[in-house]
KOLGU-385684 format. One record per atom (N, C-alpha, C): residue number from 0; residue in one letter; atom name; x, z, y. Coordinates in Angstrom, 2 decimals. Atoms other than C-alpha are relative to their C-alpha. Example, Ala and Ser with C-alpha at 12.3 -4.5 7.8 and 13.67 -1.06 7.14 Angstrom:
# KOLGU-385684
@pos->0&code->A&site->N&c1->0.89&c3->0.00&c2->-1.19
@pos->0&code->A&site->CA&c1->12.30&c3->7.80&c2->-4.50
@pos->0&code->A&site->C&c1->0.90&c3->0.00&c2->1.20
@pos->1&code->S&site->N&c1->-0.82&c3->-0.06&c2->-1.19
@pos->1&code->S&site->CA&c1->13.67&c3->7.14&c2->-1.06
@pos->1&code->S&site->C&c1->-0.77&c3->0.73&c2->1.09
***
This chain:
# KOLGU-385684
@pos->0&code->X&site->N&c1->0.38&c3->0.78&c2->1.15
@pos->0&code->X&site->CA&c1->-61.82&c3->48.78&c2->11.32
@pos->0&code->X&site->C&c1->0.33&c3->-1.48&c2->0.22
@pos->1&code->X&site->N&c1->-0.26&c3->1.39&c2->-0.31
@pos->1&code->X&site->CA&c1->-61.52&c3->45.44&c2->13.08
@pos->1&code->X&site->C&c1->1.50&c3->-0.31&c2->-0.09
@pos->2&code->X&site->N&c1->-1.46&c3->0.15&c2->0.05
@pos->2&code->X&site->CA&c1->-57.76&c3->45.92&c2->13.40
@pos->2&code->X&site->C&c1->0.48&c3->-0.11&c2->-1.45
@pos->3&code->X&site->N&c1->-0.36&c3->0.02&c2->1.42
@pos->3&code->X&site->CA&c1->-57.47&c3->46.60&c2->9.66
@pos->3&code->X&site->C&c1->-0.35&c3->-1.35&c2->-0.63
@pos->4&code->X&site->N&c1->0.41&c3->1.30&c2->0.53
@pos->4&code->X&site->CA&c1->-59.40&c3->43.42&c2->8.83
@pos->4&code->X&site->C&c1->0.91&c3->-1.12&c2->0.48
@pos->5&code->X&site->N&c1->-0.92&c3->1.00&c2->-0.55
@pos->5&code->X&site->CA&c1->-57.17&c3->41.36&c2->11.11
@pos->5&code->X&site->C&c1->1.35&c3->0.09&c2->-0.71
@pos->6&code->X&site->N&c1->-1.28&c3->-0.18&c2->0.69
@pos->6&code->X&site->CA&c1->-54.05&c3->42.84&c2->9.48
@pos->6&code->X&site->C&c1->-0.09&c3->-0.50&c2->-1.44
@pos->7&code->X&site->N&c1->0.17&c3->0.47&c2->1.36
@pos->7&code->X&site->CA&c1->-55.39&c3->42.17&c2->5.98
@pos->7&code->X&site->C&c1->-0.07&c3->-1.52&c2->-0.07
@pos->8&code->X&site->N&c1->0.08&c3->1.46&c2->-0.06
@pos->8&code->X&site->CA&c1->-56.24&c3->38.59&c2->6.92
@pos->8&code->X&site->C&c1->1.38&c3->-0.61&c2->0.23
@pos->9&code->X&site->N&c1->-1.35&c3->0.50&c2->-0.28
@pos->9&code->X&site->CA&c1->-52.73&c3->38.09&c2->8.30
@pos->9&code->X&site->C&c1->0.88&c3->0.10&c2->-1.25
@pos->10&code->X&site->N&c1->-0.77&c3->-0.17&c2->1.23
@pos->10&code->X&site->CA&c1->-51.17&c3->39.46&c2->5.10
@pos->10&code->X&site->C&c1->-0.42&c3->-1.06&c2->-1.02
@pos->11&code->X&site->N&c1->0.51&c3->1.01&c2->0.92
@pos->11&code->X&site->CA&c1->-53.39&c3->37.15&c2->3.04
@pos->11&code->X&site->C&c1->0.58&c3->-1.38&c2->0.33
@pos->12&code->X&site->N&c1->-0.52&c3->1.30&c2->-0.43
@pos->12&code->X&site->CA&c1->-52.28&c3->34.11&c2->5.06
@pos->12&code->X&site->C&c1->1.48&c3->-0.11&c2->-0.36
@pos->13&code->X&site->N&c1->-1.43&c3->0.01&c2->0.32
@pos->13&code->X&site->CA&c1->-48.60&c3->35.03&c2->4.62
@pos->13&code->X&site->C&c1->0.20&c3->-0.18&c2->-1.50
@pos->14&code->X&site->N&c1->-0.12&c3->0.10&c2->1.47
@pos->14&code->X&site->CA&c1->-49.06&c3->35.45&c2->0.84
@pos->14&code->X&site->C&c1->-0.32&c3->-1.42&c2->-0.46
@pos->15&code->X&site->N&c1->0.39&c3->1.36&c2->0.38
@pos->15&code->X&site->CA&c1->-50.82&c3->32.09&c2->0.52
@pos->15&code->X&site->C&c1->1.07&c3->-1.01&c2->0.41
@pos->16&code->X&site->N&c1->-1.03&c3->0.92&c2->-0.48
@pos->16&code->X&site->CA&c1->-48.21&c3->30.28&c2->2.61
@pos->16&code->X&site->C&c1->1.27&c3->0.16&c2->-0.83
@pos->17&code->X&site->N&c1->-1.19&c3->-0.25&c2->0.81
@pos->17&code->X&site->CA&c1->-45.37&c3->31.91&c2->0.66
@pos->17&code->X&site->C&c1->-0.16&c3->-0.59&c2->-1.39
@pos->18&code->X&site->N&c1->0.24&c3->0.55&c2->1.34
@pos->18&code->X&site->CA&c1->-46.92&c3->30.97&c2->-2.69
@pos->18&code->X&site->C&c1->0.07&c3->-1.51&c2->0.01
@pos->19&code->X&site->N&c1->-0.04&c3->1.46&c2->-0.09
@pos->19&code->X&site->CA&c1->-47.40&c3->27.36&c2->-1.59
@pos->19&code->X&site->C&c1->1.42&c3->-0.49&c2->0.23
@pos->20&code->X&site->N&c1->-1.38&c3->0.38&c2->-0.27
@pos->20&code->X&site->CA&c1->-43.84&c3->27.19&c2->-0.27
@pos->20&code->X&site->C&c1->0.84&c3->0.11&c2->-1.26
@pos->21&code->X&site->N&c1->-0.77&c3->-0.18&c2->1.23
@pos->21&code->X&site->CA&c1->-42.42&c3->28.57&c2->-3.52
@pos->21&code->X&site->C&c1->-0.32&c3->-1.10&c2->-1.00
@pos->22&code->X&site->N&c1->0.37&c3->1.09&c2->0.90
@pos->22&code->X&site->CA&c1->-44.38&c3->26.00&c2->-5.56
@pos->22&code->X&site->C&c1->0.61&c3->-1.29&c2->0.47
@pos->23&code->X&site->N&c1->-0.58&c3->1.21&c2->-0.57
@pos->23&code->X&site->CA&c1->-43.27&c3->23.24&c2->-3.22
@pos->23&code->X&site->C&c1->1.50&c3->-0.02&c2->-0.20
@pos->24&code->X&site->N&c1->-1.45&c3->-0.09&c2->0.19
@pos->24&code->X&site->CA&c1->-39.66&c3->24.43&c2->-3.34
@pos->24&code->X&site->C&c1->0.37&c3->-0.21&c2->-1.46
@pos->25&code->X&site->N&c1->-0.25&c3->0.15&c2->1.42
@pos->25&code->X&site->CA&c1->-39.83&c3->24.65&c2->-7.13
@pos->25&code->X&site->C&c1->-0.13&c3->-1.45&c2->-0.44
@pos->26&code->X&site->N&c1->0.21&c3->1.41&c2->0.34
@pos->26&code->X&site->CA&c1->-41.19&c3->21.13&c2->-7.41
@pos->26&code->X&site->C&c1->1.16&c3->-0.85&c2->0.50
@pos->27&code->X&site->N&c1->-1.08&c3->0.82&c2->-0.55
@pos->27&code->X&site->CA&c1->-38.56&c3->19.65&c2->-5.11
@pos->27&code->X&site->C&c1->1.33&c3->0.32&c2->-0.68
@pos->28&code->X&site->N&c1->-1.23&c3->-0.36&c2->0.70
@pos->28&code->X&site->CA&c1->-35.78&c3->21.58&c2->-6.83
@pos->28&code->X&site->C&c1->-0.01&c3->-0.55&c2->-1.43
@pos->29&code->X&site->N&c1->0.12&c3->0.61&c2->1.33
@pos->29&code->X&site->CA&c1->-37.07&c3->20.48&c2->-10.26
@pos->29&code->X&site->C&c1->0.31&c3->-1.49&c2->0.08
@pos->30&code->X&site->N&c1->-0.24&c3->1.43&c2->-0.15
@pos->30&code->X&site->CA&c1->-37.09&c3->16.89&c2->-9.04
@pos->30&code->X&site->C&c1->1.47&c3->-0.29&c2->0.27
@pos->31&code->X&site->N&c1->-1.41&c3->0.20&c2->-0.36
@pos->31&code->X&site->CA&c1->-33.57&c3->17.24&c2->-7.62
@pos->31&code->X&site->C&c1->0.93&c3->0.29&c2->-1.18
@pos->32&code->X&site->N&c1->-0.93&c3->-0.47&c2->1.04
@pos->32&code->X&site->CA&c1->-31.95&c3->19.10&c2->-10.53
@pos->32&code->X&site->C&c1->-0.34&c3->-0.45&c2->-1.42
@pos->33&code->X&site->N&c1->0.42&c3->0.19&c2->1.39
@pos->33&code->X&site->CA&c1->-33.99&c3->18.24&c2->-13.63
@pos->33&code->X&site->C&c1->-0.55&c3->-1.38&c2->-0.33
@pos->34&code->X&site->N&c1->0.76&c3->1.21&c2->0.30
@pos->34&code->X&site->CA&c1->-35.89&c3->14.98&c2->-13.27
@pos->34&code->X&site->C&c1->0.85&c3->-1.20&c2->-0.43
@pos->35&code->X&site->N&c1->-0.84&c3->1.07&c2->0.52
@pos->35&code->X&site->CA&c1->-32.90&c3->12.80&c2->-14.09
@pos->35&code->X&site->C&c1->-0.13&c3->-0.12&c2->-1.51
@pos->36&code->X&site->N&c1->0.11&c3->-0.02&c2->1.46
@pos->36&code->X&site->CA&c1->-33.37&c3->13.82&c2->-17.72
@pos->36&code->X&site->C&c1->-1.37&c3->0.46&c2->-0.51
@pos->37&code->X&site->N&c1->1.27&c3->-0.57&c2->0.43
@pos->37&code->X&site->CA&c1->-36.79&c3->15.51&c2->-17.81
@pos->37&code->X&site->C&c1->-1.15&c3->-0.44&c2->0.90
@pos->38&code->X&site->N&c1->1.25&c3->0.22&c2->-0.72
@pos->38&code->X&site->CA&c1->-40.36&c3->14.81&c2->-16.79
@pos->38&code->X&site->C&c1->-0.94&c3->1.11&c2->-0.42
@pos->39&code->X&site->N&c1->0.98&c3->-1.00&c2->0.42
@pos->39&code->X&site->CA&c1->-43.34&c3->17.12&c2->-16.91
@pos->39&code->X&site->C&c1->-0.89&c3->-0.52&c2->-1.11
@pos->40&code->X&site->N&c1->1.02&c3->0.52&c2->0.91
@pos->40&code->X&site->CA&c1->-45.53&c3->14.77&c2->-18.92
@pos->40&code->X&site->C&c1->0.47&c3->-1.03&c2->-1.02
@pos->41&code->X&site->N&c1->-0.50&c3->0.94&c2->1.00
@pos->41&code->X&site->CA&c1->-43.26&c3->12.51&c2->-20.98
@pos->41&code->X&site->C&c1->1.45&c3->0.32&c2->-0.32
@pos->42&code->X&site->N&c1->-1.38&c3->-0.19&c2->0.41
@pos->42&code->X&site->CA&c1->-40.03&c3->12.63&c2->-22.92
@pos->42&code->X&site->C&c1->0.87&c3->-1.05&c2->0.68
@pos->43&code->X&site->N&c1->-1.00&c3->0.90&c2->-0.56
@pos->43&code->X&site->CA&c1->-36.97&c3->11.10&c2->-21.30
@pos->43&code->X&site->C&c1->1.28&c3->0.24&c2->-0.79
@pos->44&code->X&site->N&c1->-1.24&c3->-0.42&c2->0.66
@pos->44&code->X&site->CA&c1->-33.34&c3->11.91&c2->-22.10
@pos->44&code->X&site->C&c1->-0.18&c3->1.37&c2->-0.62
@pos->45&code->X&site->N&c1->0.37&c3->-1.32&c2->0.49
@pos->45&code->X&site->CA&c1->-34.69&c3->15.44&c2->-22.55
@pos->45&code->X&site->C&c1->-1.51&c3->0.04&c2->-0.24
@pos->46&code->X&site->N&c1->1.43&c3->-0.09&c2->0.29
@pos->46&code->X&site->CA&c1->-38.11&c3->16.61&c2->-23.74
@pos->46&code->X&site->C&c1->-0.83&c3->0.28&c2->1.25
@pos->47&code->X&site->N&c1->0.93&c3->-0.31&c2->-1.10
@pos->47&code->X&site->CA&c1->-41.16&c3->16.89&c2->-21.48
@pos->47&code->X&site->C&c1->-0.01&c3->1.51&c2->0.24
@pos->48&code->X&site->N&c1->-0.06&c3->-1.42&c2->-0.34
@pos->48&code->X&site->CA&c1->-41.23&c3->20.21&c2->-19.65
@pos->48&code->X&site->C&c1->-1.31&c3->0.58&c2->0.50
@pos->49&code->X&site->N&c1->1.32&c3->-0.55&c2->-0.31
@pos->49&code->X&site->CA&c1->-44.89&c3->20.53&c2->-18.71
@pos->49&code->X&site->C&c1->-0.45&c3->0.85&c2->-1.18
@pos->50&code->X&site->N&c1->0.42&c3->-0.90&c2->1.08
@pos->50&code->X&site->CA&c1->-46.14&c3->23.51&c2->-20.72
@pos->50&code->X&site->C&c1->1.15&c3->0.64&c2->-0.75
@pos->51&code->X&site->N&c1->-1.15&c3->-0.57&c2->0.71
@pos->51&code->X&site->CA&c1->-42.63&c3->24.60&c2->-21.66
@pos->51&code->X&site->C&c1->-0.05&c3->1.53&c2->-0.02
@pos->52&code->X&site->N&c1->0.05&c3->-1.47&c2->-0.09
@pos->52&code->X&site->CA&c1->-43.26&c3->28.20&c2->-20.52
@pos->52&code->X&site->C&c1->-0.95&c3->0.52&c2->-1.08
@pos->53&code->X&site->N&c1->0.78&c3->-0.53&c2->1.10
@pos->53&code->X&site->CA&c1->-44.48&c3->30.04&c2->-23.63
@pos->53&code->X&site->C&c1->0.09&c3->-0.83&c2->-1.27
@pos->54&code->X&site->N&c1->-0.13&c3->0.89&c2->1.16
@pos->54&code->X&site->CA&c1->-43.62&c3->27.16&c2->-25.98
@pos->54&code->X&site->C&c1->1.21&c3->0.40&c2->-0.84
@pos->55&code->X&site->N&c1->-1.13&c3->-0.23&c2->0.90
@pos->55&code->X&site->CA&c1->-41.33&c3->27.51&c2->-28.99
@pos->55&code->X&site->C&c1->1.01&c3->-1.12&c2->0.21
@pos->56&code->X&site->N&c1->-1.07&c3->0.99&c2->-0.20
@pos->56&code->X&site->CA&c1->-37.99&c3->25.76&c2->-28.48
@pos->56&code->X&site->C&c1->0.01&c3->-0.99&c2->-1.15
@pos->57&code->X&site->N&c1->-0.12&c3->1.03&c2->1.02
@pos->57&code->X&site->CA&c1->-37.63&c3->22.47&c2->-30.33
@pos->57&code->X&site->C&c1->-1.31&c3->-0.40&c2->-0.64
@pos->58&code->X&site->N&c1->1.29&c3->0.21&c2->0.65
@pos->58&code->X&site->CA&c1->-41.35&c3->22.08&c2->-30.93
@pos->58&code->X&site->C&c1->-0.80&c3->-1.22&c2->0.49
@pos->59&code->X&site->N&c1->0.71&c3->1.21&c2->-0.42
@pos->59&code->X&site->CA&c1->-42.33&c3->18.87&c2->-29.09
@pos->59&code->X&site->C&c1->0.27&c3->-1.06&c2->-1.08
@pos->60&code->X&site->N&c1->-0.15&c3->0.88&c2->1.17
@pos->60&code->X&site->CA&c1->-42.95&c3->16.57&c2->-32.08
@pos->60&code->X&site->C&c1->0.59&c3->-1.36&c2->0.33
@pos->61&code->X&site->N&c1->-0.47&c3->1.34&c2->-0.37
@pos->61&code->X&site->CA&c1->-42.12&c3->13.38&c2->-30.17
@pos->61&code->X&site->C&c1->1.46&c3->-0.03&c2->0.43
@pos->62&code->X&site->N&c1->-1.38&c3->-0.05&c2->-0.47
@pos->62&code->X&site->CA&c1->-38.62&c3->14.55&c2->-29.21
@pos->62&code->X&site->C&c1->0.93&c3->0.41&c2->-1.14
@pos->63&code->X&site->N&c1->-0.99&c3->-0.35&c2->1.02
@pos->63&code->X&site->CA&c1->-35.51&c3->14.71&c2->-31.41
@pos->63&code->X&site->C&c1->0.97&c3->1.03&c2->0.57
@pos->64&code->X&site->N&c1->-0.84&c3->-1.11&c2->-0.45
@pos->64&code->X&site->CA&c1->-33.81&c3->18.07&c2->-30.87
@pos->64&code->X&site->C&c1->1.22&c3->0.16&c2->-0.91
@pos->65&code->X&site->N&c1->-1.12&c3->-0.38&c2->0.85
@pos->65&code->X&site->CA&c1->-30.48&c3->19.33&c2->-32.14
@pos->65&code->X&site->C&c1->-0.51&c3->0.99&c2->-1.05
@pos->66&code->X&site->N&c1->0.39&c3->-0.96&c2->1.03
@pos->66&code->X&site->CA&c1->-30.73&c3->21.32&c2->-35.37
@pos->66&code->X&site->C&c1->0.11&c3->1.43&c2->0.51
@pos->67&code->X&site->N&c1->-0.20&c3->-1.35&c2->-0.52
@pos->67&code->X&site->CA&c1->-29.40&c3->24.35&c2->-33.52
@pos->67&code->X&site->C&c1->-1.21&c3->0.46&c2->0.82
@pos->68&code->X&site->N&c1->1.15&c3->-0.39&c2->-0.82
@pos->68&code->X&site->CA&c1->-32.30&c3->24.33&c2->-31.05
@pos->68&code->X&site->C&c1->-1.27&c3->0.10&c2->-0.84
@pos->69&code->X&site->N&c1->1.19&c3->-0.04&c2->0.87
@pos->69&code->X&site->CA&c1->-34.93&c3->23.52&c2->-33.69
@pos->69&code->X&site->C&c1->-0.07&c3->1.30&c2->-0.81
@pos->70&code->X&site->N&c1->-0.04&c3->-1.21&c2->0.84
@pos->70&code->X&site->CA&c1->-33.82&c3->26.55&c2->-35.71
@pos->70&code->X&site->C&c1->0.29&c3->1.28&c2->0.79
@pos->71&code->X&site->N&c1->-0.34&c3->-1.17&c2->-0.83
@pos->71&code->X&site->CA&c1->-33.27&c3->28.93&c2->-32.78
@pos->71&code->X&site->C&c1->-1.09&c3->1.06&c2->0.05
@pos->72&code->X&site->N&c1->1.15&c3->-0.92&c2->-0.05
@pos->72&code->X&site->CA&c1->-36.75&c3->30.54&c2->-32.93
@pos->72&code->X&site->C&c1->-0.17&c3->0.63&c2->1.39
@pos->73&code->X&site->N&c1->0.13&c3->-0.47&c2->-1.38
@pos->73&code->X&site->CA&c1->-36.70&c3->30.91&c2->-29.14
@pos->73&code->X&site->C&c1->-1.39&c3->-0.36&c2->0.52
@pos->74&code->X&site->N&c1->1.20&c3->0.30&c2->-0.76
@pos->74&code->X&site->CA&c1->-39.90&c3->31.18&c2->-27.14
@pos->74&code->X&site->C&c1->0.41&c3->0.00&c2->1.46
@pos->75&code->X&site->N&c1->-0.43&c3->0.14&c2->-1.39
@pos->75&code->X&site->CA&c1->-39.40&c3->29.97&c2->-23.59
@pos->75&code->X&site->C&c1->-0.81&c3->0.90&c2->0.92
@pos->76&code->X&site->N&c1->0.56&c3->-0.89&c2->-1.02
@pos->76&code->X&site->CA&c1->-40.07&c3->32.70&c2->-21.02
@pos->76&code->X&site->C&c1->1.03&c3->0.10&c2->1.11
@pos->77&code->X&site->N&c1->-0.91&c3->-0.09&c2->-1.14
@pos->77&code->X&site->CA&c1->-38.37&c3->33.75&c2->-17.80
@pos->77&code->X&site->C&c1->1.42&c3->0.35&c2->-0.43
@pos->78&code->X&site->N&c1->-1.32&c3->-0.43&c2->0.45
@pos->78&code->X&site->CA&c1->-35.48&c3->35.45&c2->-19.60
@pos->78&code->X&site->C&c1->0.72&c3->-1.09&c2->-0.79
@pos->79&code->X&site->N&c1->-0.66&c3->1.01&c2->0.83
@pos->79&code->X&site->CA&c1->-34.79&c3->32.75&c2->-22.19
@pos->79&code->X&site->C&c1->0.29&c3->-1.27&c2->0.80
@pos->80&code->X&site->N&c1->-0.26&c3->1.17&c2->-0.83
@pos->80&code->X&site->CA&c1->-35.15&c3->29.92&c2->-19.67
@pos->80&code->X&site->C&c1->1.18&c3->0.24&c2->0.94
@pos->81&code->X&site->N&c1->-1.12&c3->-0.32&c2->-0.88
@pos->81&code->X&site->CA&c1->-32.75&c3->31.70&c2->-17.31
@pos->81&code->X&site->C&c1->1.32&c3->-0.09&c2->-0.76
@pos->82&code->X&site->N&c1->-1.24&c3->0.07&c2->0.81
@pos->82&code->X&site->CA&c1->-30.14&c3->32.10&c2->-20.07
@pos->82&code->X&site->C&c1->0.32&c3->-1.45&c2->-0.35
@pos->83&code->X&site->N&c1->-0.19&c3->1.40&c2->0.35
@pos->83&code->X&site->CA&c1->-30.66&c3->28.49&c2->-21.13
@pos->83&code->X&site->C&c1->0.55&c3->-0.80&c2->1.18
@pos->84&code->X&site->N&c1->-0.44&c3->0.76&c2->-1.16
@pos->84&code->X&site->CA&c1->-30.29&c3->27.08&c2->-17.63
@pos->84&code->X&site->C&c1->1.37&c3->0.43&c2->0.51
@pos->85&code->X&site->N&c1->-1.32&c3->-0.49&c2->-0.42
@pos->85&code->X&site->CA&c1->-27.25&c3->29.25&c2->-16.93
@pos->85&code->X&site->C&c1->1.11&c3->-0.58&c2->-0.86
@pos->86&code->X&site->N&c1->-1.02&c3->0.56&c2->0.90
@pos->86&code->X&site->CA&c1->-25.41&c3->27.85&c2->-19.95
@pos->86&code->X&site->C&c1->-0.60&c3->-0.28&c2->-1.36
@pos->87&code->X&site->N&c1->0.67&c3->0.30&c2->1.27
@pos->87&code->X&site->CA&c1->-27.25&c3->26.08&c2->-22.76
@pos->87&code->X&site->C&c1->0.87&c3->0.21&c2->-1.23
@pos->88&code->X&site->N&c1->-0.88&c3->-0.11&c2->1.17
@pos->88&code->X&site->CA&c1->-24.27&c3->25.92&c2->-25.11
@pos->88&code->X&site->C&c1->0.47&c3->1.43&c2->-0.25
@pos->89&code->X&site->N&c1->-0.33&c3->-1.42&c2->0.19
@pos->89&code->X&site->CA&c1->-23.46&c3->29.59&c2->-24.51
@pos->89&code->X&site->C&c1->-1.17&c3->0.75&c2->-0.62
@pos->90&code->X&site->N&c1->1.21&c3->-0.65&c2->0.49
@pos->90&code->X&site->CA&c1->-27.05&c3->30.58&c2->-25.25
@pos->90&code->X&site->C&c1->-0.31&c3->-0.43&c2->-1.43
@pos->91&code->X&site->N&c1->0.22&c3->0.54&c2->1.34
@pos->91&code->X&site->CA&c1->-27.48&c3->28.31&c2->-28.29
@pos->91&code->X&site->C&c1->1.14&c3->-0.99&c2->-0.27
@pos->92&code->X&site->N&c1->-1.13&c3->0.90&c2->0.28
@pos->92&code->X&site->CA&c1->-24.18&c3->26.87&c2->-29.56
@pos->92&code->X&site->C&c1->-0.44&c3->-1.27&c2->-0.73
@pos->93&code->X&site->N&c1->0.22&c3->1.30&c2->0.64
@pos->93&code->X&site->CA&c1->-24.13&c3->23.21&c2->-30.65
@pos->93&code->X&site->C&c1->-1.30&c3->-0.68&c2->0.40
@pos->94&code->X&site->N&c1->1.17&c3->0.74&c2->-0.50
@pos->94&code->X&site->CA&c1->-27.01&c3->21.98&c2->-28.49
@pos->94&code->X&site->C&c1->0.48&c3->-1.21&c2->0.77
@pos->95&code->X&site->N&c1->-0.36&c3->1.27&c2->-0.63
@pos->95&code->X&site->CA&c1->-27.11&c3->18.61&c2->-26.78
@pos->95&code->X&site->C&c1->-0.04&c3->0.02&c2->1.53
@pos->96&code->X&site->N&c1->0.11&c3->-0.04&c2->-1.46
@pos->96&code->X&site->CA&c1->-27.74&c3->19.74&c2->-23.18
@pos->96&code->X&site->C&c1->1.26&c3->0.60&c2->0.61
@pos->97&code->X&site->N&c1->-1.24&c3->-0.47&c2->-0.62
@pos->97&code->X&site->CA&c1->-24.54&c3->20.01&c2->-21.17
@pos->97&code->X&site->C&c1->-0.21&c3->0.54&c2->1.41
@pos->98&code->X&site->N&c1->0.28&c3->-0.40&c2->-1.38
@pos->98&code->X&site->CA&c1->-26.10&c3->20.52&c2->-17.71
@pos->98&code->X&site->C&c1->-0.30&c3->1.50&c2->0.07
@pos->99&code->X&site->N&c1->0.36&c3->-1.40&c2->-0.26
@pos->99&code->X&site->CA&c1->-26.33&c3->24.06&c2->-16.30
@pos->99&code->X&site->C&c1->-0.13&c3->0.22&c2->1.50
@pos->100&code->X&site->N&c1->0.18&c3->-0.37&c2->-1.41
@pos->100&code->X&site->CA&c1->-27.33&c3->25.73&c2->-13.05
@pos->100&code->X&site->C&c1->0.71&c3->1.32&c2->0.25
@pos->101&code->X&site->N&c1->-0.73&c3->-1.23&c2->-0.32
@pos->101&code->X&site->CA&c1->-24.93&c3->28.27&c2->-11.63
@pos->101&code->X&site->C&c1->-0.81&c3->0.94&c2->0.88
@pos->102&code->X&site->N&c1->0.75&c3->-0.81&c2->-0.96
@pos->102&code->X&site->CA&c1->-27.31&c3->29.47&c2->-8.92
@pos->102&code->X&site->C&c1->-1.18&c3->0.72&c2->-0.65
@pos->103&code->X&site->N&c1->1.11&c3->-0.79&c2->0.54
@pos->103&code->X&site->CA&c1->-29.56&c3->32.30&c2->-10.10
@pos->103&code->X&site->C&c1->-1.27&c3->-0.24&c2->0.80
@pos->104&code->X&site->N&c1->1.16&c3->0.28&c2->-0.85
@pos->104&code->X&site->CA&c1->-31.86&c3->31.55&c2->-7.16
@pos->104&code->X&site->C&c1->-0.66&c3->-1.31&c2->-0.40
@pos->105&code->X&site->N&c1->0.55&c3->1.29&c2->0.42
@pos->105&code->X&site->CA&c1->-32.28&c3->27.92&c2->-8.19
@pos->105&code->X&site->C&c1->-0.66&c3->0.13&c2->-1.38
@pos->106&code->X&site->N&c1->0.58&c3->-0.19&c2->1.33
@pos->106&code->X&site->CA&c1->-32.87&c3->28.94&c2->-11.82
@pos->106&code->X&site->C&c1->-1.36&c3->0.69&c2->0.11
@pos->107&code->X&site->N&c1->1.24&c3->-0.76&c2->-0.16
@pos->107&code->X&site->CA&c1->-35.53&c3->31.44&c2->-10.78
@pos->107&code->X&site->C&c1->-1.10&c3->-0.85&c2->0.62
@pos->108&code->X&site->N&c1->0.98&c3->0.85&c2->-0.66
@pos->108&code->X&site->CA&c1->-37.27&c3->28.94&c2->-8.50
@pos->108&code->X&site->C&c1->-0.54&c3->-1.05&c2->-0.96
@pos->109&code->X&site->N&c1->0.42&c3->1.01&c2->0.97
@pos->109&code->X&site->CA&c1->-37.37&c3->26.26&c2->-11.19
@pos->109&code->X&site->C&c1->-0.85&c3->0.63&c2->-1.10
@pos->110&code->X&site->N&c1->0.76&c3->-0.69&c2->1.05
@pos->110&code->X&site->CA&c1->-38.58&c3->28.75&c2->-13.81
@pos->110&code->X&site->C&c1->-1.40&c3->0.35&c2->0.49
@pos->111&code->X&site->N&c1->1.32&c3->-0.32&c2->-0.55
@pos->111&code->X&site->CA&c1->-41.43&c3->29.91&c2->-11.56
@pos->111&code->X&site->C&c1->-0.85&c3->-1.27&c2->0.11
@pos->112&code->X&site->N&c1->0.72&c3->1.28&c2->-0.07
@pos->112&code->X&site->CA&c1->-42.39&c3->26.27&c2->-11.00
@pos->112&code->X&site->C&c1->-0.49&c3->-0.40&c2->-1.40
@pos->113&code->X&site->N&c1->0.38&c3->0.37&c2->1.36
@pos->113&code->X&site->CA&c1->-42.36&c3->25.56&c2->-14.74
@pos->113&code->X&site->C&c1->-1.10&c3->0.90&c2->-0.55
@pos->114&code->X&site->N&c1->1.04&c3->-0.95&c2->0.43
@pos->114&code->X&site->CA&c1->-44.49&c3->28.65&c2->-15.33
@pos->114&code->X&site->C&c1->-1.36&c3->-0.43&c2->0.55
@pos->115&code->X&site->N&c1->1.25&c3->0.38&c2->-0.66
@pos->115&code->X&site->CA&c1->-47.11&c3->27.26&c2->-12.94
@pos->115&code->X&site->C&c1->-0.53&c3->-1.35&c2->-0.45
@pos->116&code->X&site->N&c1->0.43&c3->1.34&c2->0.37
@pos->116&code->X&site->CA&c1->-47.22&c3->23.71&c2->-14.33
@pos->116&code->X&site->C&c1->-0.32&c3->-0.10&c2->-1.50
@pos->117&code->X&site->N&c1->0.40&c3->-0.01&c2->1.40
@pos->117&code->X&site->CA&c1->-48.69&c3->24.58&c2->-17.68
@pos->117&code->X&site->C&c1->-0.94&c3->-1.10&c2->-0.19
***
């Protein structure tokens, strides 16, 4: 029984450390790849991204979006954010964001971070 408790505690520690590392990696990757144009809590060149997960595209009232994005009826989730980050203009033609991320790993890490910073 004692052995089982020690193993469970070890697994718990690994899970906690992994979760913290993923959040930390997501934050640093967001800062590296996205923060030139985006912030979590204020509009910049692009709209604020805090709370983006689950939000309707083009819905931050303080930001001026392209008509294409405002009328896209997209709800941002893991799938739509991945498609958007892979190629915004391919996903929604005639949008204003030209930047894209080729790395699926980087996209996934940033999306998980954005999901957590609601």
